[in-house]
N, C-alpha and C positions, 0 to 999 in steps of 0.2 A: 241454855240459850234458845232464842227464838230465831226464827231465819231473817228477820228484819234487824236483828244483832250484828251481820253481817255487813260489810262496806257493801254500797250499792253504785249503780252507775252514778256520776257526778261526784263522789266521795274524794276527800282530800288524798286517799290511798292511792286511789285508781287514777286520778287525775296525776299524782308525782310518781307513781311507777309506770305509768303509762307513756310518759313523753319518750320521744326517741332519744334526747339528750342522755337517757339514762345510761344510755351506751358508753358514756364518754368515763362513767367509774367502772365499768363491765370489768376491766381487769384489776381495777384496784380491789374489787369485790374478791376476783378470785385468788388474788395474793393473801389476801387476810384470810378467808376461809381455808386456804392450804397451809398458813401457818401453824393451823391446829396439826400435833402430831400425828392425832389420829386419821385426822382427813389427809394430812401429806402421805400417811403409811397406806391408806386406802388406795389413793389416786397412784401412787408409786407402785403397787402391787397389782392395782386390779384397771386402772384407766389407760386409755391409749391418747392421752392429750401430746405429746410429744408428737405424735404422727397426725393429729385431728384437733390441733386447739381451736380451731373457729367450731366445731363441732361442741367442744367443750362448754364455750359461751353459750351456742345456740340452745344446748340443754339447759343450761343454769337459768337463761333467761325465758323460754319456755315454760319449764317447770313453774317457773315465778309467777308467770302470767295464770299458769292453771291454778295455781293455790290462790291466787290474790284476785282475781277476775270472774272465778267461778260463781255459782249458787251452790249451795252447801252440799249436794248429791255430787258435783262436780268437783267440789274442794275434797270431800271425803275420798272419792275413787283417787284422786291424785295423791293422796296421803298414804293410802293403800297400795298404791303403785309404787311410790318411795318404799316404802316400808317391805315390798317384797323385794325390791330390787337389792336395797340395802344389805335385806339378811344374811346375803350370800358373801358379805364385804367384811371380813376377819381376819386376823391371824396375829403374826407378830412381826414388830417392825424391826428396823437393822439394831436397835439398842437392846432388842430384848425384851420391849415392852408391848404385852397385849395390846388389840386395839379391834373394836367393832363399830360399826357405820351407825349401829342402832342406840349408842350411849347417848344419852338424854340431853348430859351436859354437852357434848359435841353437837347433837341436834340443835340445842337453843342457839349456840355459837352461832353455827351458820345462818340460821333464821335472824339472828339478832343484826348481823353482817348487812344483811340486807336492807334492815330498817336504817343502821347507821348508814348506808353508801345513799339512801332516799334523804336525807337529811345533808349528807355532805354535797351531794349536787346541789343544792338549794344554796349552802354556805360559799360552797367555790365558784359558784357564777353570781356573788354577790346579791343574792336576794333570800338570804335565810328565814327560817321559819320563826314564828316568834312563838313566844314559850306558849298561849292559847293553842298555835297551831300544830304545836309540837303534841300538845297532852291529846289533840284531835287524832292526830295521825297514829300516837301512838296507842290510843284505844283500841282504834279501827284495825290496827298491825295486831293488836293482841287477841282482839275478837277471831282471827283467822287462827292464829298459833292455837288459841283454846283446842282447836279441833284436834289437836297432834296429840291431847291426853297427857304433856309431861307436866311435871310437879309446877306449880306456879314458883317457887320461891328460888327455882334456877333462873327465872327473867328478874330483869330490872325491875323493882316496883313501879316506878313512874317513868316517864320522857327523861324529867331532871335525873334521874339516876342513870340511866344510860351512857353519858361521859365516862362516869365513875367505873362503870362494868367494862367497858371497853379498855379501859388504861390499866384496870386490873388483871383483866386476861391479858393483855399484852405484855405485862410485864413477868406475871407469873406462867403465864402457861405455853403462850408462843415460842416458835422455832423458826429459824430464818436456815432450813435445813436446802435439801438438794431440789425438791420439789419447788419451793418457792423461789430459788435460785435460777432454776429453768425456767420458771413463768417470768421473771424478772429479765434475765439476760440469754436466755438461752433458745427457748422455743420459738420465737419471732423470729429470730434471724434464719431459722430452717423452716418456716411454716410453709404449708401448701399456699398456692393460691386461692382466696376466698371463692365460693362458688357463684357469686354474684358478680364477678370483675368482667365477664363477656370479653369484647374485644381487646383489652388491656391484658388478658392474661399473660402474652407471651412477655409483655413487658414486666412482669412480676417478680423476676430475679433482682431487677434493678429496684423496682418498688420496693420490695421487701427491706431493702438495707434502709430505704427513708421511714417507713412504717414502723420497723423494729426500732430505730432511736426515737422515734416520735413518741410512741407509745410505751416504752422504757421511761423516756424523760417524764411525760406526763404522769404516769403512775407514781413513780418516787417524787413529783412534788405534790402528789395529791394524798399519799399514804398519811396517817395521823402520825402528829410531829412524837409522839411516844415510841409507835414504831420504828422511825428512823433513827430516832435517839438509840431505841435498844439494841439495834442491830448495824449502828453507825453507818445508815445510807445517807448520801450527801444530797440535800435539795439545792441546784446549782441555780445561780441567777437567771440562767437560759431558759431553765425548767419552769421555774417561777413565773418567767414572762411567758411562757408557751402555756402553761395552765390558766394564768389571767386570759389571757387573749380567746383560749379557745372555749373556756366556761363562759364568759360574760358575752363574747362573739355570737356563742350559739343560742344563749337565751336571748338575745337581741333578736336573734332573728326568728327563734322558734315562737315565741311569744307572740309575734306578729301574723303568724300563719293560722288559717282558719284551723278547726278542731281535726277534720279528715286529716289535714297535713302535719299536724304537730303531736298528734298520738299515735301509738300502733295498733292498728284496727279499732280504732275510736276508744271509749273507754264502756261501752256497752257490756252485760253480761253475757257470756259465750254458753253457747249450748255444753252440755255435759261435754266433756274433754274429746271421749272416743266418737260421739257420732258429729263434733263440730269438726274435729280433726278430719275426719272420713270424707265428710263432706266437701271440704275444702283439698282435699288429697293432701293431708297435712298430719303429720304425725311428730311427736316429742323428739324422736330420733329417725327422723325420716329420709334414709336410705342416701346418704351423703355418697359419692362415686367410689371410695373405698370403705365404705361402713358395710362391711358384713355381708353376709347373703343377699342382705336387700340391695345391696349393688348390684347384685348378677343381671338384674333386669330392667336398671336405670334407663336403658334407650335402647330400641331395637329400630333403626333405622332402615330404609328400604334397602332390599337386598343390590349386592353387585353380582357381576358374573363372576365363575369359578377362578381361581389362582392356578397357576400352574405350581406342580409339587404339593408338598404336606404342609400345611398351614398350622397342624397342632401344638407344635412348639412355642410358636409366636402367641398363639391363645392361651396355653396353659402358664408361660412366663407371664402374660399379661394378667391372670387371674390371680395370681402368686403376688404379684403387686400391687394390684388394686382392690383385692377383695381380702386375700389371706394376711398378709402381712400387715395386721391392724396396728400395730406398736412403732411399724416404717423403721426397725433396726435391721433388715433384712434377712431376718428368719424368722420360723414360725415357732411357736410353742403352744402350751398349753392355753397361757393365756389369751393368744389372739383367737382361738377357738373360743373362750368363756368370751370373750368380750363382743364376738359374733353372736353367741347365742344370747347375751346381755342386751344388745340392740334390738333381736327381734323379740324378746319377751317386753320389753319396755315401750317399742313400738306400737305392738298389739295390745297391751297390757293385759297380758294372759292371768289367770288365776294361778294358785301356786303347783295344782296338778299339772295342768298344762306346762306352766313354766318348766318344771321339773322333765316333763318327756322332752323339751326342746333340751335342755342342757344335758339330758343323758345323752340324746341322739347326737351333738356335738362333742362329747366327751368319745362317742364312740367311733366319730371320724377321728378325732385327735390320735385315738390308740391306734387305729388302723395306720393312719399317716406315720406315726412313730414306728411302727412294727416294720413297715415296708421301706422307709425312707433313710432314718437316723441310724445311719451305718455306725458312727461311734459312741452312739447310746449316750449323748451329752443333753438330750431333751431337746435339742435344736435341730430345724432341718433349714437346709439354706436353699436359695431358688435354684441351683444347679441341681441338687437333691431332688428338690421336689420336680423338677420339669422332667430329668431324667427317670425317675420312678414311676411316672404317671404314663409317659409313653410306653415305658417297659411292660408297666402291668396292664395295658390296654390292649396292648397286642400280643401279651402271652396268655391272660386270662379273661374271658369274656364276661366273669364274676366279678373283675377287680372293683368296679365302682360301687356295686350292689354292698362290699363291705364295709364303708364307708362314706363315700359323699351321697349316693342314694340316700342311705340312712337319713343323713340330715337334711336332705331336699324335701323326703317325705315328711318328715316332721314339718318344715316350714309349711309344707301344705295341708297339713292337718291343723297346724294353728291358726293359719289364715282362715280355714274352712269354719267361721264362725257359725254358721247355723248347721253344721254336720250335713251338708248335703252331698258330701263327696265330690263337689265340683266348686271352682272360684267363680262367681260371678266379678264383673267389672269393679263392682265397689270393694268387694274382699282383695281383688288384685292390688287396685290403689291403696289400700289400705298397707297392704304389706310391703309394696315397693314406691309408693309416692310419697310427696312431700312437697311442700313451698318451692324447693330447689329443684324439683323436677316438674319441666314443661307438662300439662296435661296432656299435649298432642304426642310426645313421647310415650305416655303411659298408654294412652288409648292405642296407639300404633303397636306398642308391643305388645299388650292385649291381644290384639288381632293377628298378630304373628304366632303366637302362641297357641291359639285356638285354630286348630289344624283344620277340624272339621267344619269351623264357621258357623257354631252353632250357639254363638254369643257366651260360651261357658268355657272354662280349663277344667278338665278334667286331671285327676291325678297322674295320668298316663302321660299324658299331654306335656304336664308340668316336669315330671322326671325323664322325659324324653327329649326336652329344650335342655336341659344340663347335660344329659348323657351326649347329645350331639356336639356340643361345645369342646367336649373333651375325645371326641372319637370321629368326627366326621374329618376326612383330608382337606376338603375343600369348603371354601365360605359360600356352600350353597343352600343351608337349611338355616330356620330363624333361630334354631339354638346355636349355632355358632355367631351370632352376633349379640349374644348375650351382654357384652360390655359394649356396644354401641358399634358402630361401621367399621368394617374391618378397613 
């Protein structure tokens, strides 16, 4: 294929996938994808979707943007990133069946659900694509999918064959297991506040109930009839009315808006994912507040005067809740540390060797945590165990943090040091810690706080010192003590 064979700006695929209203079928998309047993097993074993559902949606939508809105170099970069990430996702599911995220049939299913969701969006809004438009959309979609290098016979041959493929897969392969049940009924009722909620954040516990009920009803109403029939899911009359109203009402509004408001970031071809994301302080896994080590430097506001007494216990407790406990279950295990490493590698788009260095460092950190804190040897460390052990460790052993935390922190620094200079510039700092969900002013202020000598760069020792201060300084008087924000 030539570069011109990829869908460009103004193509039907980009216009359809780029509309903001695609978000109405995003949760439906996740349910269909996770109904595949291999996807469900991978998500159940390796994902932190229960604690971070909005992050899961953002990752899925952002990866789709990178795949379908990039030039060929950007597309191939994203495919390589997906392959590096998914290569580590394998194992045995609760039924004893082996699974791997790089299985071609599974990958085709995940891709096809995205195509099907685009057509469903149009159908549900009362403006279905014509047969000719479906052929056009599918041809553009397949041109992108060809870059994955998977066998053509795994895909439906034509747009007209897609409904039969969906129906057959639903009836023969999909399952409505724990992960699907969670997405339909559980996750939303416990979901943390979305990052952009702003002043409404205090009202989220009440809003969450309404959001959960609405999104569950909408998803059940919008799922393919074959899916609802097979798994006994009921589409209530009220849910049908909700779906009709939301989809058609949104279409009527959105189609009257100018393109700059109708489409996400317009439909222009972005620069290569790495440079476009860094220029805008954006990454596919761009440091949400509880997202791994990248969360730690999310915000470094102005300092306040010292408090009386020892503030370390409060800070260590916050670090456990906001950073380490990725699964949100009140304990940390190897999965939590693996998730943090995954997010760093995904965000920085590391090659295999550098990715391996990060995973090895975080594994070292986990082994130190387990050796010093897991008193009952059950592979889990509670918040109380963590706080108690850290405080005792830093008091009794000056080298305590060297054996775990500092290993991971140094790996973070070296991963972010893309030019190998031994120092982080502002762009590298933003690439590691930034994102569209973090205000640029917070990033800039955080960078200045860590830049202790004011030379416009952060050395590895300055970087490590900030994390060290967070755990060891008794009063909130240094930049490091504010890694998670204003005390």
